[in-house]
C-alpha positions in Angstrom: -16.8 -91.2 54.1 -18.6 -89.9 57.1 -17.3 -86.3 56.1 -18.8 -86.8 52.7 -22.1 -87.8 53.8 -22.2 -84.8 56.3 -21.5 -82.3 53.1 -24.3 -84.2 51.1 -26.7 -83.7 53.9 -26.0 -79.9 54.1 -26.7 -79.5 50.4 -29.9 -81.5 50.6 -31.0 -79.3 53.2 -30.4 -76.1 51.5 -32.1 -77.3 48.4 -35.1 -78.2 50.5 -34.8 -74.7 52.1 -34.8 -73.1 48.7 -37.6 -75.4 47.2 -39.9 -74.8 49.9 -39.4 -71.2 50.4 -38.0 -68.9 53.4 -40.3 -67.0 55.6 -39.6 -63.5 57.2 -42.0 -62.8 59.7 -42.8 -59.4 60.5 -45.7 -58.1 62.2 -48.8 -57.1 59.8 -49.9 -53.7 59.0 -53.0 -52.7 60.1 -55.0 -50.1 57.9 -53.8 -50.8 54.5 -55.8 -51.8 51.8 -54.9 -53.0 48.4 -56.3 -52.7 45.0 -56.0 -55.9 42.5 -56.4 -56.6 38.9 -57.0 -60.2 37.6 -54.9 -62.2 35.6 -56.4 -62.9 32.1 -55.8 -65.5 29.4 -55.9 -64.8 25.5 -53.8 -63.1 22.7 -51.4 -60.5 23.2 -49.4 -58.6 20.4 -46.3 -56.1 20.4 -46.9 -53.3 18.7 -45.0 -50.2 17.2 -46.9 -46.8 16.9 -46.2 -44.2 14.5 -48.0 -41.5 12.2 -48.2 -41.3 8.2 -49.9 -40.2 5.3 -52.3 -41.9 3.1 -51.4 -41.7 -0.5 -52.7 -43.6 -3.5 -50.5 -46.6 -4.7 -49.8 -45.0 -8.2 -50.1 -41.1 -8.9 -49.2 -40.1 -12.5 -48.2 -36.5 -13.2 -49.4 -35.5 -16.5 -47.5 -32.8 -18.2 -46.9 -30.9 -21.1 -43.9 -31.7 -23.6 -44.4 -28.4 -25.5 -44.6 -24.8 -24.6 -47.4 -22.6 -25.5 -50.8 -21.2 -24.0 -53.5 -23.8 -22.4 -56.1 -23.2 -24.9 -58.6 -25.7 -23.5 -59.2 -27.9 -20.4 -61.3 -31.1 -20.5 -61.0 -32.4 -17.1 -61.2 -31.1 -13.6 -60.6 -32.1 -9.9 -62.3 -35.5 -9.3 -63.1 -36.5 -13.1 -63.0 -39.9 -14.1 -60.8 -40.4 -17.1 -60.0 -43.6 -19.1 -56.4 -44.2 -20.8 -56.2 -42.1 -24.0 -59.0 -39.4 -23.2 -58.2 -35.9 -24.0 -57.8 -33.8 -20.7 -56.2 -30.6 -22.1 -55.0 -28.8 -25.5 -52.3 -26.4 -26.1 -52.8 -23.7 -28.7 -51.9 -25.2 -32.0 -51.3 -22.4 -34.3 -47.8 -22.0 -34.1 -47.2 -25.8 -34.5 -49.3 -26.1 -37.5 -47.1 -23.3 -39.3 -44.2 -25.4 -38.5 -45.5 -28.3 -40.0 -46.3 -26.4 -43.2 -42.9 -25.0 -43.4 -41.6 -28.7 -42.9 -43.7 -29.9 -45.6 -42.5 -27.2 -48.1 -38.6 -27.9 -47.2 -39.6 -31.8 -47.8 -41.1 -30.9 -51.3 -38.2 -28.6 -52.0 -35.7 -31.5 -51.1 -37.5 -34.0 -53.0 -37.3 -31.7 -56.1 -33.7 -31.5 -55.6 -33.4 -35.3 -55.2 -35.3 -36.0 -58.5 -32.9 -33.5 -60.3 -29.7 -35.1 -58.8 -31.1 -38.4 -59.9 -31.4 -37.2 -63.3 -28.0 -35.7 -63.3 -26.6 -39.1 -62.4 -28.1 -40.9 -65.1 -27.0 -38.4 -67.6 -23.4 -38.9 -66.1 -23.8 -42.5 -66.4 -25.0 -42.3 -70.1 -22.0 -40.2 -70.8 -19.7 -42.6 -69.1 -21.1 -45.6 -71.5 -20.7 -43.3 -74.5 -17.1 -42.6 -73.6 -16.5 -46.3 -73.3 -18.1 -47.0 -76.6 -16.2 -44.5 -78.3 -12.8 -45.8 -76.8 -13.6 -49.6 -78.0 -14.3 -48.0 -81.4 -11.0 -46.3 -81.3 -9.3 -49.1 -80.2 -10.7 -51.2 -83.2 -9.5 -48.3 -85.5 -6.0 -48.6 -83.8 -5.6 -52.2 -84.7 -6.6 -51.7 -88.4 -4.2 -48.8 -88.6 -1.4 -50.7 -87.0 -2.0 -53.4 -89.5 -2.0 -51.1 -92.4 1.2 -49.4 -91.3 3.0 -52.5 -90.5 1.7 -53.7 -94.3 2.9 -50.7 -96.1 6.2 -50.5 -94.3 7.0 -54.2 -95.6 5.7 -53.0 -99.1 8.1 -49.9 -99.1 10.9 -52.4 -98.5 9.7 -54.3 -101.6 9.4 -51.2 -103.2 5.8 -52.0 -103.9 4.6 -48.7 -102.6 6.0 -44.9 -102.5 7.5 -43.3 -99.3 4.7 -40.9 -99.2 2.1 -43.7 -99.0 3.8 -45.3 -96.1 4.1 -42.1 -94.3 0.4 -41.6 -94.7 -0.2 -45.0 -93.3 2.1 -44.2 -90.3 0.4 -40.7 -89.7 -3.1 -42.7 -89.6 -1.7 -44.7 -87.1 -0.3 -42.1 -84.8 -3.6 -40.4 -84.8 -5.6 -43.4 -83.8 -2.9 -43.6 -81.0 -3.9 -39.8 -80.1 -7.4 -40.5 -80.5 -7.1 -43.5 -77.7 -5.4 -41.2 -75.2 -8.1 -38.6 -75.8 -10.8 -41.1 -75.5 -9.4 -42.3 -72.1 -9.1 -39.0 -70.8 -12.8 -38.5 -71.5 -13.8 -41.7 -69.7 -11.9 -40.6 -66.8 -13.5 -37.1 -66.9 -17.1 -38.4 -67.2 -16.2 -41.0 -64.4 -15.3 -38.0 -62.1 -18.4 -36.2 -62.9 -20.3 -39.4 -62.3 -18.9 -40.0 -59.0 -19.5 -36.2 -58.3 -23.1 -36.4 -59.4 -23.5 -39.3 -57.2 -21.9 -37.6 -54.3 -24.5 -34.8 -54.7 -27.4 -37.3 -55.1 -26.3 -38.8 -51.6 -26.3 -35.3 -50.3 -29.8 -34.4 -51.4 -30.8 -37.7 -49.9 -29.6 -36.6 -46.6 -31.2 -33.3 -47.1 -34.6 -35.0 -47.8 -34.2 -37.2 -44.7 -33.5 -34.2 -42.7 -36.5 -32.3 -44.0 -38.5 -35.7 -43.4 -37.3 -35.6 -39.7 -38.0 -32.0 -39.5 -41.5 -32.6 -40.6 -41.9 -35.6 -38.3 -40.9 -33.5 -35.4 -43.0 -30.7 -36.3 -46.1 -33.0 -36.6 -45.1 -34.6 -33.2 -45.0 -31.5 -31.5 -48.4 -30.7 -33.1 -49.8 -34.0 -31.8 -48.2 -33.0 -28.2 -50.5 -30.1 -28.2 -53.3 -32.5 -27.7 -52.8 -33.9 -23.8 -54.1 -37.5 -23.3 -54.3 -39.3 -20.0 -51.7 -42.0 -19.8 -53.8 -44.0 -17.4 -57.2 -44.8 -16.3 -58.0 -43.1 -12.9 -59.4 -40.2 -11.1 -58.0 -36.6 -11.3 -56.8 -35.7 -7.8 -55.2 -32.3 -8.7 -55.5 -29.8 -11.6 -52.5 -27.3 -11.8 -53.2 -25.0 -14.5 -55.8 -22.9 -15.9 -57.3 -22.0 -19.4 -55.2 -19.2 -21.1 -52.0 -20.0 -18.8 -48.9 -20.2 -20.7 -46.6 -23.1 -20.2 -42.9 -23.2 -20.6 -41.6 -26.8 -21.2 -38.0 -26.0 -22.1 -36.2 -26.4 -18.6 -38.8 -28.5 -16.7 -42.0 -30.5 -17.8 -44.8 -28.4 -16.3 -47.4 -30.7 -14.7 -51.0 -30.3 -15.6 -52.9 -32.8 -13.9 -52.3 -35.5 -11.2 -54.1 -38.7 -11.7 -54.6 -41.5 -9.1 -54.7 -44.9 -11.0 -56.9 -46.8 -8.5 -58.1 -45.3 -5.4 -59.5 -48.7 -4.3 -56.0 -49.5 -3.3 -54.3 -47.0 -1.1 -51.1 -46.8 0.7 -50.1 -45.5 4.0 -46.4 -44.0 4.3 -45.6 -44.5 8.1 -42.5 -42.8 9.6 -41.1 -45.4 11.9 -38.2 -44.1 14.2 -34.8 -45.6 14.0 -35.0 -47.4 17.4 -37.9 -49.5 16.3 -37.2 -49.7 12.4 -35.2 -53.0 13.3 -38.4 -54.8 14.3 -40.3 -53.8 11.1 -40.5 -56.7 8.2 -42.5 -56.9 5.0 -45.6 -59.0 5.5 -46.3 -57.7 8.9 -49.9 -56.6 9.8 -50.9 -53.0 10.4 -53.9 -51.2 11.7 -54.4 -47.4 11.6 -57.1 -44.9 12.0 -57.7 -41.5 10.3 -59.3 -38.3 11.9 -62.1 -38.4 9.6 -63.2 -42.0 10.8 -62.1 -42.1 14.4 -64.2 -45.5 15.2 -63.2 -47.2 11.9 -60.0 -49.2 12.0 -58.2 -49.9 8.6 -56.3 -53.0 8.1 -53.2 -53.3 6.0 -49.9 -55.3 5.4 -46.5 -53.8 5.4 -45.3 -53.9 1.7 -41.9 -52.2 1.8 -39.4 -50.9 4.2 -37.4 -48.3 2.5 -33.6 -48.3 3.6 -33.4 -44.2 2.6 -33.1 -42.5 6.0 -35.1 -39.3 6.5 -33.5 -36.9 8.7 -35.1 -33.7 10.1 -33.6 -31.9 12.9 -31.1 -34.9 13.6 -34.4 -37.2 14.2 -33.9 -40.3 11.9 -36.8 -42.0 10.5 -37.5 -44.6 7.9 -40.4 -44.8 5.5 -42.7 -47.9 5.6 -45.2 -48.6 3.0 -48.3 -50.2 4.2 -50.7 -51.6 1.6 -54.7 -50.9 2.4 -57.8 -51.7 0.7 -60.2 -49.0 0.1 -63.2 -50.5 -1.8 -65.8 -48.0 0.1 -63.4 -45.0 -0.8 -63.4 -43.7 2.5 -59.5 -42.9 2.5 -58.7 -39.7 0.7 -55.4 -38.8 -0.2 -53.3 -36.8 2.2 -55.3 -38.1 5.2 -53.0 -38.6 8.5 -53.0 -42.0 9.5 -52.3 -43.0 13.1 -50.7 -46.4 12.4 -50.1 -49.4 14.6 -47.6 -52.2 13.2 -48.0 -55.7 14.9 -44.5 -56.7 15.1 -44.8 -60.0 17.4 -48.1 -61.9 18.4 -48.6 -64.7 20.9 -52.1 -66.6 21.3 -53.9 -68.0 24.1 -51.1 -66.9 26.7 -51.6 -65.8 30.7 -51.4 -62.0 30.5 -50.0 -60.1 33.7 -51.1 -56.5 34.2 -48.3 -54.2 33.8 -49.8 -52.4 36.7 -48.9 -55.5 38.6 -45.0 -55.3 37.4 -44.7 -51.7 38.6 -46.0 -52.2 42.0 -43.9 -52.4 45.1 -45.3 -52.6 48.8 -44.9 -49.7 51.3 -43.4 -50.2 54.6 -40.1 -51.9 55.5 -39.4 -55.1 53.6 -36.8 -57.4 54.9 -35.7 -60.2 52.6 -33.9 -63.2 53.6 -30.3 -63.0 51.4 -30.7 -66.6 50.1 -34.3 -65.9 48.9 -33.2 -62.6 47.6 -30.8 -64.0 45.4 -33.5 -66.5 44.1 -35.6 -63.6 43.5 -33.2 -61.6 41.6 -32.3 -64.4 39.1 -31.8 -63.6 35.3 -34.9 -62.0 33.5 -37.3 -62.6 36.6 -39.6 -59.9 38.0 -41.6 -59.6 40.9 -45.3 -59.5 41.4 -47.7 -59.5 44.6 -50.8 -61.4 45.4 -52.7 -62.1 48.6 -52.3 -65.5 50.0 -55.3 -67.2 52.0 -54.1 -65.3 55.3 -54.3 -62.2 54.0 -50.8 -61.3 53.7 -48.8 -60.1 50.7 -47.0 -62.8 49.0 -44.1 -61.9 46.3 -44.2 -64.2 43.2 -41.1 -64.1 40.7 -42.1 -64.4 37.1 -40.8 -64.2 33.6 -42.3 -62.1 31.2 -42.2 -62.0 27.3 -43.9 -59.3 24.9 -45.9 -56.8 26.2 -48.8 -54.5 24.4 -48.5 -51.8 27.0 -51.4 -52.8 29.1 -50.3 -56.7 29.7 -47.3 -58.7 29.5 -47.0 -62.3 28.4 -46.4 -64.4 31.2 -43.5 -67.0 30.2 -42.7 -68.6 33.4 -44.0 -68.3 36.9 -46.7 -69.8 39.5 -49.5 -67.6 38.1 -52.7 -68.9 36.9 -55.7 -67.3 35.2 -58.0 -65.7 37.4 -55.3 -64.8 40.1 -55.8 -61.5 41.7 -52.5 -59.2 41.5 -52.0 -56.3 43.6 -51.4 -53.1 41.6 -51.9 -50.6 44.2 -51.7 -49.5 48.0 -54.1 -47.6 49.6 -54.2 -45.8 53.2 -56.8 -45.4 55.5 -58.8 -42.5 53.7 -58.4 -44.6 50.5 -55.6 -42.5 49.0 -52.9 -44.4 46.8 -49.6 -44.7 48.6 -46.5 -44.3 46.3 -44.2 -46.9 46.4 -40.7 -47.5 45.4 -39.4 -50.3 43.0 -38.9 -53.5 44.5 -35.2 -54.2 45.6 -34.7 -50.6 46.6 -34.8 -49.2 50.0 -38.6 -48.6 50.9 -39.6 -45.6 53.0 -39.9 -46.2 56.7 -43.3 -47.5 57.7 -45.2 -50.5 59.6 -43.7 -53.9 58.6 -45.6 -56.3 56.5 -45.8 -60.0 56.8 -44.3 -61.5 53.5 -44.1 -64.8 52.3 -41.6 -66.0 49.7 -41.8 -68.8 47.1 -39.0 -70.2 45.2 -38.5 -69.9 41.5 -35.9 -71.2 39.2 -35.3 -68.5 36.4 
């Protein structure tokens, strides 16, 4: 029990020693002066910088769908056009001839269609006539058959002569032959009707083909008049009057029209190391060389996943939307973009210069205090205590904007002055090494350590 009490007392003593700090006394140096910078409170943002190009949100390439010589141009650079306005015209003469030829072919096909229709009607009437003749012959056959049978009976009763019986038999057989002939005629007329109907369908196809050719010719004629598909401003004219266009392999571009220059976008190239921090909806700021003192605000609209590889350097295209109501931004301007990826409000801000500072001279740190100072995520800054001695303070930092870092934890308050540089007697800066590394030989400094729980 006594041994247990002794162990507990030792542990409590160690905790008290760590909590209240360990002092390492070395004689103070004379002649050193220190430059300090104040700790401030405010907003801090982590940003990513990149360059990009200002572009209209929508640029429409107006092209020609037919080949020919540019006859007239009705729009030029910076021209304001409305949807449906005529912007150019291609020489229409060849296309007019095509329309006339198509009309003639269609008229000829329609004439053939009328003739084919008449032939079908004639074939149908012939079929009907043959069918009527067959019915007539069938009626005669019935009569001839009855007469022949009657005369056979009369001949058996010796009421008529053999010649009269043979005459009726001949009439009956002749009527049978007429039946066969009438049936063959019907078949022939029906075959002719089928042929005429097939010819009629073929002529209908010819008419449809002629109509399609005429419509194509008229469409091509209409294509010689080029209209603006959108309302906007002409930002580029690619052709001149008299220039010949060939639209067979690739559609030639005549104009580039920006649909709305009051809404622009900046295409920023973000390095692959930073792209993971960029998300849609983040705030972005940028400047252009034409207005170096004007900051334009935008919002990240899209992070495109397609990589852009130039000389083994991988970047990604990030689209930033921006309002351009004053029309200051022009297509093609170079944008110096800053994207805000993280932001904290009303926090203590530590100067980054203080984080880089390490005092000159030999600095002997007690091992236990050193372990406390080297806690996880902790960093070291220096300030002057009331006695004029350097005092190291371990802190934990958060986001940084390059000039200041957010204080997450540590005994630093707004208004504290942190040492950022050591000066010699002549006022020249003394280059020091990072804290924790072996410092150059020099006069010792009096240093006081405070405990910090990381």
